[in-house]
C-alpha positions in Angstrom: 103.1 -6.1 56.2 100.8 -7.6 53.6 102.7 -6.2 50.7 106.2 -6.7 52.0 107.2 -8.3 48.7 107.6 -4.8 47.3 111.0 -4.9 49.0 112.0 -8.2 47.5 113.9 -7.5 44.4 113.9 -11.1 43.3 110.3 -11.8 44.0 108.2 -13.2 41.1 105.5 -10.8 42.3 107.8 -7.8 41.5 106.3 -7.1 38.1 102.7 -7.4 39.5 103.5 -4.8 42.1 105.0 -2.5 39.5 101.9 -2.9 37.2 99.6 -2.1 40.1 101.3 1.3 40.7 100.9 1.9 36.9 97.2 1.2 37.2 96.9 3.7 40.0 98.6 6.2 37.7 96.0 5.5 35.0 93.2 6.0 37.5 94.6 9.4 38.4 94.9 10.3 34.7 91.1 9.5 34.2 90.2 11.5 37.4 92.1 14.5 36.2 90.5 14.4 32.8 87.0 14.0 34.1 87.5 16.7 36.6 88.7 19.1 33.9 85.5 18.5 32.0 83.3 19.1 35.0 85.2 21.9 36.8 87.2 23.7 34.1 84.7 23.7 31.2 86.6 21.3 28.9 84.5 19.6 26.3 83.4 16.3 27.8 83.3 14.6 24.4 86.9 15.5 23.8 88.1 13.5 26.9 85.4 10.8 26.9 87.2 8.3 24.6 90.5 8.7 26.6 88.8 8.1 29.9 86.8 5.1 28.7 89.8 3.6 27.0 91.9 4.0 30.2 89.1 2.4 32.2 89.1 -0.6 29.8 92.9 -0.8 30.3 92.5 -0.8 34.1 89.8 -3.5 34.0 91.8 -5.7 31.6 94.9 -5.3 33.9 92.9 -6.2 37.0 91.6 -9.4 35.3 95.0 -10.4 34.0 96.8 -9.8 37.3 94.2 -11.6 39.3 94.7 -14.6 37.0 98.5 -14.4 37.5 98.0 -14.3 41.2 96.0 -17.5 41.1 98.7 -19.1 39.0 101.3 -18.0 41.4 99.5 -19.7 44.3 99.0 -22.8 42.2 102.7 -23.0 41.3 104.2 -21.9 44.6 101.8 -23.2 47.2 100.1 -21.3 50.0 103.1 -19.4 51.6 102.0 -16.2 49.8 98.3 -16.6 50.3 98.0 -13.5 52.5 99.9 -11.4 49.9 97.7 -12.7 47.1 94.5 -12.0 49.0 95.7 -8.5 49.9 96.6 -7.8 46.3 93.3 -9.1 45.0 91.5 -6.6 47.2 93.9 -3.8 46.2 93.3 -4.4 42.5 89.5 -4.3 43.0 89.9 -0.9 44.8 91.8 0.5 41.9 89.1 -0.7 39.5 86.4 1.0 41.7 88.4 4.2 41.7 88.5 4.1 37.9 84.7 3.7 37.9 84.3 6.9 39.9 86.2 8.9 37.2 83.6 7.6 34.7 80.9 8.8 37.1 82.4 12.3 37.2 82.5 12.2 33.4 78.8 11.2 33.3 78.0 14.4 35.2 79.8 16.5 32.6 78.2 14.6 29.7 74.8 15.3 31.3 75.5 19.0 30.9 76.7 19.7 34.4 79.4 22.3 34.6 80.8 24.1 37.7 83.2 26.2 35.6 82.8 29.8 36.6 80.5 29.1 39.6 80.9 31.4 42.6 82.2 28.4 44.7 84.5 27.0 42.0 87.7 27.7 43.9 86.6 25.4 46.7 86.0 22.6 44.2 89.3 23.1 42.4 91.2 23.1 45.7 89.6 19.8 46.8 90.1 18.3 43.4 93.8 19.1 43.5 94.2 17.6 46.9 92.6 14.4 45.9 94.7 14.2 42.7 97.8 14.5 44.8 96.5 11.7 47.1 96.7 9.3 44.1 100.5 10.1 43.9 100.9 9.8 47.7 99.2 6.4 47.8 101.4 5.1 45.0 104.5 6.4 46.8 103.5 4.6 50.0 102.9 1.3 48.1 106.5 1.5 46.9 108.2 2.8 50.0 106.1 1.0 52.6 106.7 4.0 54.9 104.5 3.4 57.9 104.6 6.9 59.2 103.6 8.3 55.8 100.8 5.8 55.6 99.5 6.7 59.0 99.5 10.4 58.0 97.8 9.6 54.7 95.0 7.7 56.6 94.5 10.6 58.9 94.2 13.0 56.0 91.8 10.6 54.2 89.6 10.4 57.2 89.5 14.2 57.5 88.8 14.6 53.8 85.9 12.1 54.0 84.4 13.9 57.0 84.5 17.1 55.1 82.9 15.5 52.1 80.2 14.0 54.2 79.4 17.3 55.8 79.2 19.0 52.4 76.8 16.3 51.3 74.6 17.0 54.3 74.8 20.7 53.7 73.8 20.4 50.0 70.9 18.1 50.7 69.5 20.5 53.2 70.2 23.6 51.1 67.5 26.1 50.1 69.1 26.3 46.7 67.3 24.6 43.8 67.9 21.0 43.1 69.8 21.6 39.8 72.4 23.6 42.0 72.6 21.4 45.0 72.3 17.8 43.7 75.3 17.8 41.3 77.5 19.2 44.1 76.3 16.6 46.6 76.8 13.8 44.0 80.3 15.0 43.2 81.3 14.9 46.9 79.9 11.4 47.1 82.1 10.3 44.3 85.1 12.1 45.9 84.3 10.4 49.2 84.4 7.0 47.5 87.7 7.7 45.8 89.4 8.8 49.0 88.0 5.8 50.9 89.4 3.4 48.3 92.7 5.2 48.3 92.8 4.7 52.0 92.1 1.1 51.6 95.0 0.7 49.2 97.3 2.4 51.7 96.2 0.1 54.5 97.2 -2.9 52.3 100.8 -1.7 52.6 100.9 -1.7 56.4 98.1 -3.9 57.8 97.6 -7.7 58.0 95.0 -9.1 55.8 92.4 -9.4 58.6 92.6 -5.6 59.2 92.3 -4.4 55.6 89.6 -1.7 55.1 89.8 -0.8 58.8 91.8 1.6 60.9 92.1 2.2 64.7 92.9 -1.5 65.3 89.9 -2.6 63.3 87.3 -0.3 64.8 86.8 2.1 61.9 85.5 0.9 58.6 87.0 3.0 55.7 85.2 1.3 52.8 82.8 3.5 50.8 81.7 1.6 47.7 
Protein backbone atom coordinates (compact mmCIF):
# COMPACT_ATOMS: atom_id res chain seq x y z
CA UNK A 1 0.00 0.00 0.00
CA UNK A 2 1.43 3.36 -1.02
CA UNK A 3 0.19 5.17 2.05
CA UNK A 4 0.78 2.45 4.61
CA UNK A 5 2.45 4.98 6.89
CA UNK A 6 -1.04 6.05 8.00
CA UNK A 7 -0.83 3.06 10.33
CA UNK A 8 2.56 3.98 11.76
CA UNK A 9 1.93 6.00 14.86
CA UNK A 10 5.58 6.99 15.20
CA UNK A 11 6.14 7.89 11.56
CA UNK A 12 7.55 11.37 10.88
CA UNK A 13 4.99 11.53 8.07
CA UNK A 14 2.10 11.20 10.50
CA UNK A 15 1.43 14.94 10.66
CA UNK A 16 1.51 15.25 6.88
CA UNK A 17 -1.09 12.51 6.56
CA UNK A 18 -3.30 14.30 9.10
CA UNK A 19 -2.99 17.63 7.29
CA UNK A 20 -3.87 15.99 3.99
CA UNK A 21 -7.18 14.80 5.41
CA UNK A 22 -7.82 18.33 6.70
CA UNK A 23 -7.17 19.68 3.19
CA UNK A 24 -9.80 17.30 1.85
CA UNK A 25 -12.22 18.65 4.45
CA UNK A 26 -11.47 22.18 3.29
CA UNK A 27 -12.15 21.14 -0.31
CA UNK A 28 -15.53 19.74 0.71
CA UNK A 29 -16.33 22.96 2.57
CA UNK A 30 -15.73 24.99 -0.61
CA UNK A 31 -17.72 22.53 -2.71
CA UNK A 32 -20.72 22.77 -0.39
CA UNK A 33 -20.62 26.58 -0.33
CA UNK A 34 -20.30 26.90 -4.10
CA UNK A 35 -23.09 24.37 -4.62
CA UNK A 36 -25.34 26.33 -2.27
CA UNK A 37 -24.83 29.44 -4.38
CA UNK A 38 -25.60 27.65 -7.63
CA UNK A 39 -28.35 25.26 -6.55
CA UNK A 40 -30.03 26.85 -3.54
CA UNK A 41 -30.06 30.50 -4.54
CA UNK A 42 -27.55 31.71 -1.94
CA UNK A 43 -25.84 35.01 -2.71
CA UNK A 44 -22.60 34.14 -4.52
CA UNK A 45 -20.91 37.28 -3.23
CA UNK A 46 -21.65 36.18 0.35
CA UNK A 47 -19.65 32.94 -0.02
CA UNK A 48 -17.04 34.03 -2.55
CA UNK A 49 -14.47 35.33 -0.06
CA UNK A 50 -14.73 32.17 2.06
CA UNK A 51 -14.29 29.88 -0.96
CA UNK A 52 -11.32 31.82 -2.32
CA UNK A 53 -9.67 32.04 1.10
CA UNK A 54 -10.13 28.30 1.55
CA UNK A 55 -8.63 27.68 -1.88
CA UNK A 56 -5.63 29.84 -0.96
CA UNK A 57 -5.23 27.79 2.22
CA UNK A 58 -5.34 24.53 0.25
CA UNK A 59 -2.77 25.83 -2.24
CA UNK A 60 -0.45 27.03 0.52
CA UNK A 61 -0.74 23.70 2.34
CA UNK A 62 0.04 21.78 -0.85
CA UNK A 63 3.20 23.80 -1.46
CA UNK A 64 4.35 23.54 2.14
CA UNK A 65 3.71 19.81 2.42
CA UNK A 66 5.44 19.09 -0.88
CA UNK A 67 8.48 20.95 0.42
CA UNK A 68 8.38 18.92 3.63
CA UNK A 69 8.22 15.70 1.63
CA UNK A 70 11.33 16.74 -0.30
CA UNK A 71 13.11 17.47 2.97
CA UNK A 72 12.01 14.10 4.32
CA UNK A 73 13.64 12.30 1.41
CA UNK A 74 16.79 14.42 1.70
CA UNK A 75 17.14 13.62 5.40
CA UNK A 76 15.99 10.00 5.45
CA UNK A 77 17.13 8.70 2.09
CA UNK A 78 15.11 6.92 -0.56
CA UNK A 79 13.35 4.23 1.47
CA UNK A 80 10.10 6.23 1.44
CA UNK A 81 10.35 7.42 -2.18
CA UNK A 82 7.20 5.54 -3.24
CA UNK A 83 5.25 7.05 -0.36
CA UNK A 84 6.51 10.54 -1.13
CA UNK A 85 5.69 10.24 -4.84
CA UNK A 86 2.22 8.95 -4.00
CA UNK A 87 1.64 11.79 -1.60
CA UNK A 88 2.83 14.39 -4.10
CA UNK A 89 0.23 13.15 -6.59
CA UNK A 90 -2.44 13.01 -3.89
CA UNK A 91 -1.81 16.62 -2.82
CA UNK A 92 -2.12 17.78 -6.42
CA UNK A 93 -5.46 16.01 -6.75
CA UNK A 94 -6.83 17.79 -3.68
CA UNK A 95 -5.65 21.12 -5.13
CA UNK A 96 -7.46 20.33 -8.39
CA UNK A 97 -10.64 19.44 -6.51
CA UNK A 98 -10.46 22.83 -4.81
CA UNK A 99 -10.22 24.48 -8.22
CA UNK A 100 -13.47 22.81 -9.28
CA UNK A 101 -15.29 24.46 -6.37
CA UNK A 102 -14.10 27.82 -7.71
CA UNK A 103 -15.37 26.84 -11.15
CA UNK A 104 -18.80 26.09 -9.70
CA UNK A 105 -18.71 29.45 -7.91
CA UNK A 106 -17.85 31.13 -11.21
CA UNK A 107 -21.09 29.81 -12.69
CA UNK A 108 -23.06 31.36 -9.84
CA UNK A 109 -21.14 34.63 -10.11
CA UNK A 110 -21.99 34.71 -13.82
CA UNK A 111 -25.65 34.80 -12.86
CA UNK A 112 -26.45 31.11 -13.31
CA UNK A 113 -28.92 29.71 -10.78
CA UNK A 114 -30.68 26.37 -10.82
CA UNK A 115 -32.69 27.15 -7.71
CA UNK A 116 -36.35 26.47 -8.35
CA UNK A 117 -35.70 24.76 -11.70
CA UNK A 118 -38.03 21.85 -12.54
CA UNK A 119 -35.07 19.44 -12.41
CA UNK A 120 -33.51 20.85 -9.24
CA UNK A 121 -34.13 17.73 -7.14
CA UNK A 122 -31.93 15.68 -9.45
CA UNK A 123 -29.12 18.20 -9.01
CA UNK A 124 -29.51 18.38 -5.26
CA UNK A 125 -29.42 14.60 -4.94
CA UNK A 126 -26.25 14.29 -7.01
CA UNK A 127 -24.62 17.18 -5.17
CA UNK A 128 -25.33 15.50 -1.81
CA UNK A 129 -23.91 12.20 -3.04
CA UNK A 130 -20.69 13.88 -4.17
CA UNK A 131 -20.37 15.82 -0.92
CA UNK A 132 -20.58 12.54 1.01
CA UNK A 133 -17.89 11.08 -1.25
CA UNK A 134 -15.43 13.64 0.14
CA UNK A 135 -16.12 12.23 3.62
CA UNK A 136 -15.89 8.63 2.43
CA UNK A 137 -12.56 9.29 0.67
CA UNK A 138 -11.10 10.85 3.82
CA UNK A 139 -12.28 7.90 5.91
CA UNK A 140 -10.62 5.46 3.52
CA UNK A 141 -7.33 7.37 3.68
CA UNK A 142 -7.35 6.96 7.44
CA UNK A 143 -8.67 3.40 7.67
CA UNK A 144 -6.99 1.91 4.58
CA UNK A 145 -10.01 -0.38 4.30
CA UNK A 146 -9.46 -2.09 0.95
CA UNK A 147 -13.05 -3.33 0.64
CA UNK A 148 -14.41 0.17 1.25
CA UNK A 149 -11.94 1.55 -1.27
CA UNK A 150 -13.04 -0.93 -3.93
CA UNK A 151 -16.68 -0.07 -3.30
CA UNK A 152 -15.85 3.62 -3.49
CA UNK A 153 -14.11 3.15 -6.84
CA UNK A 154 -17.09 1.24 -8.21
CA UNK A 155 -19.40 4.06 -7.10
CA UNK A 156 -17.13 6.71 -8.58
CA UNK A 157 -17.01 4.95 -11.94
CA UNK A 158 -20.81 4.70 -11.98
CA UNK A 159 -21.17 8.36 -11.00
CA UNK A 160 -18.84 9.43 -13.79
CA UNK A 161 -20.69 7.32 -16.33
CA UNK A 162 -23.90 9.06 -15.26
CA UNK A 163 -22.28 12.49 -15.52
CA UNK A 164 -20.87 11.68 -18.94
CA UNK A 165 -24.28 10.57 -20.18
CA UNK A 166 -25.88 13.75 -18.85
CA UNK A 167 -23.26 15.85 -20.64
CA UNK A 168 -24.07 14.09 -23.92
CA UNK A 169 -27.81 14.53 -23.31
CA UNK A 170 -27.50 18.24 -22.60
CA UNK A 171 -25.25 18.91 -25.58
CA UNK A 172 -27.82 17.23 -27.85
CA UNK A 173 -30.84 18.82 -26.19
CA UNK A 174 -33.35 20.88 -28.13
CA UNK A 175 -33.50 23.29 -25.19
CA UNK A 176 -31.83 26.69 -25.65
CA UNK A 177 -28.14 27.04 -24.87
CA UNK A 178 -28.68 29.13 -21.74
CA UNK A 179 -30.58 26.14 -20.30
CA UNK A 180 -28.40 23.26 -21.50
CA UNK A 181 -24.86 24.63 -21.36
CA UNK A 182 -24.68 25.42 -17.61
CA UNK A 183 -26.05 21.98 -16.82
CA UNK A 184 -23.50 20.29 -19.06
CA UNK A 185 -20.66 22.38 -17.62
CA UNK A 186 -21.69 21.59 -14.04
CA UNK A 187 -21.70 17.86 -14.76
CA UNK A 188 -18.25 18.23 -16.28
CA UNK A 189 -17.00 19.82 -13.05
CA UNK A 190 -18.66 17.08 -11.02
CA UNK A 191 -17.04 14.42 -13.19
CA UNK A 192 -13.62 15.94 -12.57
CA UNK A 193 -14.18 16.08 -8.81
CA UNK A 194 -15.28 12.45 -8.60
CA UNK A 195 -12.38 11.28 -10.79
CA UNK A 196 -9.87 13.04 -8.56
CA UNK A 197 -11.52 11.66 -5.42
CA UNK A 198 -11.16 8.20 -6.98
CA UNK A 199 -7.50 8.94 -7.62
CA UNK A 200 -7.05 9.88 -3.98
CA UNK A 201 -8.61 6.61 -2.87
CA UNK A 202 -6.41 4.55 -5.20
CA UNK A 203 -3.38 6.08 -3.48
CA UNK A 204 -4.40 4.27 -0.32
CA UNK A 205 -4.56 0.80 -1.86
CA UNK A 206 -2.47 0.72 -5.04
CA UNK A 207 1.30 0.77 -5.71
CA UNK A 208 2.73 3.92 -7.23
CA UNK A 209 2.82 2.52 -10.78
CA UNK A 210 -0.94 1.87 -10.67
CA UNK A 211 -2.09 5.24 -9.37
CA UNK A 212 -4.88 6.81 -11.46
CA UNK A 213 -5.84 3.41 -12.88
CA UNK A 214 -8.25 0.66 -11.89
CA UNK A 215 -8.84 -2.86 -13.21
CA UNK A 216 -5.18 -3.78 -12.86
CA UNK A 217 -4.10 -0.70 -14.77
CA UNK A 218 -6.55 -0.94 -17.68
CA UNK A 219 -8.92 1.91 -16.81
CA UNK A 220 -7.70 5.51 -16.57
CA UNK A 221 -9.67 7.40 -13.90
CA UNK A 222 -7.99 10.79 -14.32
CA UNK A 223 -10.23 13.63 -15.52
CA UNK A 224 -8.37 16.93 -15.21
